[in-house]
C-alpha positions in Angstrom: -67.8 41.6 -56.2 -64.8 41.8 -58.3 -63.6 44.9 -56.3 -64.2 43.2 -52.9 -62.4 40.0 -54.1 -59.4 42.2 -55.3 -59.4 44.0 -51.9 -59.5 40.7 -50.0 -56.5 39.4 -52.1 -54.6 42.5 -51.5 -55.1 42.3 -47.7 -54.0 38.7 -47.8 -51.0 39.6 -49.8 -50.1 42.3 -47.3 -50.6 39.9 -44.3 -48.3 37.4 -45.9 -45.6 40.0 -46.7 -45.9 41.0 -43.0 -45.5 37.4 -41.8 -42.6 36.8 -44.2 -40.9 40.0 -42.9 -41.3 38.9 -39.3 -40.1 35.3 -40.0 -37.1 36.8 -41.9 -36.5 39.2 -38.9 -36.6 36.2 -36.5 -34.3 34.1 -38.6 -31.8 36.9 -38.9 -31.9 37.5 -35.3 -31.3 33.7 -34.5 -28.4 33.6 -36.8 -26.6 36.4 -35.3 -23.6 35.2 -33.2 -24.3 35.0 -29.6 -22.2 37.0 -27.0 -19.0 34.9 -26.1 -19.4 33.5 -22.6 -17.3 34.9 -19.9 -14.3 33.0 -18.5 -15.1 31.0 -15.1 -14.7 33.0 -12.0 -12.1 30.9 -10.3 -12.2 32.9 -7.2 -16.0 32.1 -6.6 -15.7 28.2 -6.9 -17.1 26.4 -3.9 -14.5 25.8 -1.3 -15.4 22.1 -1.3 -14.3 21.9 -5.0 -11.0 23.8 -4.4 -10.3 21.5 -1.4 -10.6 18.4 -3.7 -8.3 20.0 -6.1 -5.7 21.0 -3.5 -5.6 17.4 -2.1 -4.1 16.1 -5.3 -1.4 18.8 -5.5 2.3 18.5 -4.0 3.0 20.9 -1.1 4.9 23.3 -3.3 2.2 23.4 -5.9 -0.4 23.9 -3.1 1.6 26.9 -1.8 1.7 28.4 -5.4 -2.0 27.9 -5.8 -2.7 29.6 -2.6 -1.4 32.9 -4.0 -4.1 32.9 -6.6 -6.7 34.7 -4.5 -7.9 35.2 -1.0 -10.7 32.4 -1.4 -7.8 29.8 -2.5 -5.6 30.9 0.4 -8.4 30.3 2.9 -8.8 26.7 1.6 -5.0 26.3 1.8 -5.3 26.6 5.6 -8.3 24.5 6.0 -7.7 21.8 8.7 -9.1 19.0 6.4 -6.4 19.8 3.9 -3.6 18.8 6.4 -4.9 15.6 8.0 -3.1 13.5 5.5 0.3 14.5 3.9 3.7 13.1 2.7 6.8 15.2 3.4 9.7 14.6 1.2 13.0 16.4 2.2 15.5 14.2 0.3 18.9 15.4 -0.8 18.6 16.4 -4.5 21.9 14.8 -5.3 20.7 11.4 -3.9 17.0 11.3 -4.7 14.9 11.7 -7.9 11.9 12.8 -5.7 10.9 16.4 -5.7 12.0 17.8 -2.4 9.8 19.9 -0.1 11.6 23.1 1.0 12.2 23.0 4.8 11.1 26.6 5.4 7.6 25.7 3.9 7.5 22.6 6.2 8.1 24.8 9.3 5.3 27.1 8.2 2.8 24.2 7.6 3.7 22.7 10.8 3.6 25.8 12.8 0.0 26.3 11.8 -1.4 22.9 11.2 0.6 20.5 13.6 -2.8 19.8 15.7 -4.5 18.8 12.3 -1.8 16.3 11.1 -3.2 12.7 11.4 -1.8 10.6 8.5 1.9 11.5 7.8 4.5 9.8 5.5 8.1 11.1 6.0 10.9 10.6 3.5 13.8 12.8 4.8 17.5 12.9 5.5 16.9 15.7 8.0 16.1 14.4 11.5 15.3 18.0 12.7 12.4 18.4 10.5 10.9 15.0 11.7 11.4 16.1 15.3 9.5 19.4 14.7 6.7 17.2 13.6 6.9 15.0 16.6 7.0 17.9 18.9 4.2 19.9 17.5 1.8 17.2 16.5 -0.8 16.0 19.1 -3.1 13.7 17.0 -1.1 11.5 14.8 -3.0 8.4 13.8 -0.7 7.1 11.0 3.1 7.5 10.5 5.3 6.1 7.8 9.0 6.8 8.1 11.2 5.8 5.2 15.0 6.3 4.8 15.2 8.7 7.7 17.7 8.9 10.5 15.1 8.8 13.2 16.4 7.7 16.6 15.2 6.7 20.0 15.0 10.1 21.6 12.8 11.3 18.7 10.5 8.3 19.1 10.2 9.1 22.8 8.9 12.5 21.8 6.5 11.1 19.4 5.1 8.8 22.1 5.0 11.6 24.6 2.7 13.7 22.3 0.7 11.0 20.4 0.4 7.9 22.6 -3.3 8.0 22.7 -3.8 8.5 19.0 -1.2 6.5 17.1 -2.7 3.4 15.3 -0.2 2.7 12.5 3.5 2.8 12.5 5.7 1.8 9.5 9.4 2.2 9.5 11.7 1.3 6.7 15.6 2.0 6.5 15.8 3.5 9.9 19.2 2.1 11.3 19.5 4.6 14.3 16.5 3.1 16.0 17.2 0.4 18.5 14.8 -2.5 19.9 14.5 -0.4 23.1 13.2 2.6 21.0 10.4 0.6 19.3 9.7 -1.2 22.7 9.0 2.4 24.2 6.4 2.8 21.3 4.7 -0.5 22.1 4.8 0.2 25.9 3.0 3.5 25.5 0.8 3.3 22.3 -1.9 0.8 23.5 -4.0 1.7 20.5 -1.5 0.5 17.9 -3.1 -1.8 15.3 -0.4 -1.9 12.6 3.3 -2.1 12.8 5.9 -2.6 10.1 9.7 -2.8 11.0 13.0 -4.4 10.3 13.8 -7.7 11.9 16.6 -6.2 14.0 14.0 -4.2 15.9 11.8 -7.3 16.8 12.5 -8.7 20.3 10.9 -11.0 22.6 10.3 -8.0 25.0 8.4 -6.2 22.0 6.1 -9.2 21.2 5.3 -9.5 25.0 4.5 -5.8 25.2 2.1 -6.2 22.1 0.6 -9.1 24.0 -0.3 -7.3 27.4 -3.9 -6.9 28.5 -3.8 -3.2 28.1 -2.8 -3.3 24.5 -5.4 -3.7 21.7 -5.2 -6.7 19.4 -2.7 -6.1 16.7 -4.3 -6.5 13.1 -1.2 -6.3 11.0 2.6 -7.0 11.7 5.2 -6.7 8.8 8.7 -7.8 9.4 11.5 -7.3 6.8 14.3 -9.7 7.3 17.0 -8.1 5.1 20.7 -8.7 4.6 23.0 -6.5 2.6 26.4 -8.2 3.2 26.3 -12.0 3.3 27.9 -13.5 6.3 28.3 -10.2 8.1 24.7 -9.9 9.6 24.0 -11.8 12.8 20.4 -12.7 13.1 19.0 -13.5 16.6 16.2 -15.9 17.3 12.8 -15.2 18.7 11.6 -17.6 21.4 8.6 -19.6 20.7 6.9 -18.6 24.1 6.9 -15.1 22.8 5.2 -16.0 19.5 2.7 -18.0 21.4 1.8 -15.1 23.8 1.6 -12.7 20.9 -0.7 -15.0 18.8 -2.9 -15.9 21.9 -3.5 -12.0 22.4 -4.0 -11.4 18.7 -5.3 -14.5 17.2 -6.5 -12.9 13.9 -3.3 -11.0 13.3 -1.6 -10.9 9.8 2.0 -11.6 10.3 3.8 -10.7 7.0 7.4 -11.6 6.7 9.8 -10.5 3.7 12.9 -12.5 3.5 15.9 -11.0 1.4 18.6 -13.2 2.8 21.4 -15.4 1.3 21.0 -19.2 1.8 23.6 -19.4 4.5 21.8 -16.8 6.6 18.5 -18.8 7.1 19.8 -20.9 9.9 18.1 -19.1 12.9 14.7 -19.2 11.2 11.9 -21.8 10.8 13.4 -24.0 13.6 10.1 -24.2 15.5 6.5 -23.0 14.8 6.0 -19.4 14.0 2.5 -17.8 13.2 3.5 -16.2 9.9 0.5 -15.8 7.3 2.1 -14.2 4.5 5.7 -15.2 3.5 7.8 -13.8 0.7 11.3 -15.0 -0.3 12.8 -12.3 -2.5 16.1 -14.2 -3.2 16.9 -17.8 -3.7 16.0 -20.1 -0.9 17.1 -23.8 -0.3 15.0 -26.9 -0.4 15.8 -27.4 3.2 14.4 -24.0 4.2 11.1 -24.7 2.3 10.9 -28.0 3.8 10.9 -26.4 7.3 8.3 -23.8 6.1 5.9 -26.7 5.7 6.7 -28.0 9.2 6.6 -24.7 11.1 4.1 -22.4 9.4 0.6 -23.8 9.9 -1.1 -20.5 9.7 0.3 -19.7 6.2 -2.0 -18.1 3.8 0.3 -16.8 1.0 3.7 -18.1 -0.1 5.8 -16.5 -2.8 9.3 -18.0 -3.8 11.1 -15.9 -6.3 13.9 -18.5 -6.8 15.1 -21.8 -5.7 17.7 -23.4 -8.0 17.7 -26.5 -10.2 16.6 -29.2 -7.6 12.8 -30.0 -7.8 10.6 -28.9 -5.0 8.1 -31.8 -5.2 8.3 -33.1 -1.6 8.5 -29.5 -0.2 5.2 -28.4 -1.9 3.4 -31.5 -0.9 4.4 -31.1 2.7 3.2 -27.4 2.6 -0.1 -28.6 1.2 -0.5 -31.2 4.0 0.4 -28.9 6.8 -0.8 -25.4 5.7 -4.5 -25.8 5.6 -5.3 -22.1 5.1 -2.9 -21.7 2.1 -5.0 -19.7 -0.7 -2.3 -17.9 -2.6 1.0 -19.3 -4.2 3.7 -17.8 -6.5 6.7 -19.5 -7.8 9.4 -17.9 -9.9 12.7 -19.5 -11.0 12.0 -22.9 -9.4 11.4 -26.4 -10.7 8.5 -28.7 -9.8 7.4 -31.9 -11.7 4.2 -31.8 -13.3 2.9 -34.7 -11.4 3.8 -33.3 -8.0 2.3 -29.9 -9.0 -1.0 -31.6 -9.9 -1.0 -33.4 -6.6 -0.3 -30.2 -4.8 -3.3 -28.5 -6.5 -5.4 -31.5 -5.8 -4.6 -31.4 -2.1 -5.3 -27.6 -1.8 -8.4 -27.9 -4.0 -10.5 -24.7 -4.8 -9.2 -22.7 -1.9 -6.2 -21.6 -4.1 -7.7 -18.3 -5.1 -4.4 -17.1 -6.7 -1.8 -19.4 -8.4 1.0 -17.6 -10.2 3.4 -20.1 -11.6 5.8 -19.5 -14.6 5.6 -22.1 -17.3 9.3 -22.7 -17.0 8.8 -24.0 -13.5 7.0 -27.0 -14.5 8.9 -30.1 -15.7 7.0 -32.5 -17.9 7.2 -36.2 -16.9 5.8 -39.6 -17.8 2.2 -38.6 -16.5 1.7 -35.2 -17.6 3.0 -32.9 -20.4 2.6 -29.1 -20.4 -0.6 -29.3 -22.5 -2.2 -32.0 -20.2 -1.5 -30.1 -16.9 -3.5 -27.1 -18.0 -6.8 -29.0 -18.0 -5.8 -31.2 -15.0 -5.1 -28.1 -12.7 -8.1 -26.4 -14.1 -10.3 -29.2 -13.1 -9.0 -29.3 -9.4 -9.2 -25.5 -9.2 -12.8 -25.3 -10.5 -11.8 -22.6 -13.1 -9.6 -22.3 -16.2 -5.9 -22.0 -15.4 -2.8 -21.4 -17.5 0.8 -20.7 -16.3 2.0 -17.3 -16.4 4.5 -15.9 -18.9 5.5 -13.5 -16.0 4.6 -13.7 -12.4 1.7 -11.4 -11.3 2.8 -10.9 -7.7 
């Protein structure tokens, strides 16, 4: 019995030793450092992922990335990558923007002209823009900024893209005449958005945009800009032309930016105009703002950066009375009595979704102090309101 018990204990001890050795072996194995994972194989990334990366890169960086491997070069020439692009060919001496090399532009256009749909151009070289116009056949959106584009180049654009052009925005293009932009309106019947300088606006253009064969315009932006006071002559658009335009496109947003000096406003706001969004970037007189209340019944948004030292009480009340769609107002360096401002807000009511007023604009009077006006205005707006330290527009 003793010998059997000893053998049993010996066997158990041996088994425990084996288990301990196996456990120690497993523990030692688990503590050994694993093999360092390999670097990712960039060449085998999915093309959809590479395409997304390329879309965030400037043209020159795209070209460099295309030299990484054959797969990346294939993505560089995928049509989807060239539907939307911004070409920058500004002179290094006059621009802080990173310029795109003209030779690279030519290579892209040669191979992908039929794929370009949404193009933004900032260039001092008209030849590069002309190459785009000549080779592109499906442009849908075109933005031209600070470029010497002219009437002949616009005719080339129309000849090749009249069926596809939907949006055209032109800024700082002094070589284009009203006749040139009229050619675009006459031929591009699908145009839905248009932005241009006031000197290109004409009665003929508005009538062309109002023809039965033209789609209803959704957005028209007009920049009324003067660089030299007293030296710029502004023409007047006939009321009948505006009436025809708004009859054809009753839901159009007509946005007008005014950067004029006070003595240059005489041709404007003499009769009803269908403007919806109105911005005054320079000081504007009480007289002009008074005329706004009488001539802009469709007004939705009004921003006045500066006026002077004469309170705009009567002018604001008139605007509230006549502009029944007004929902956004911004006032900068102006003056309004607290009582008139409360009355203005009361008349407009809760439809004022945006009300950006600097505290310095409000002048306390016998009825309201600055502390009292916060609660009074909030009551009529239906939400908590305080003046802005700085305008948010």
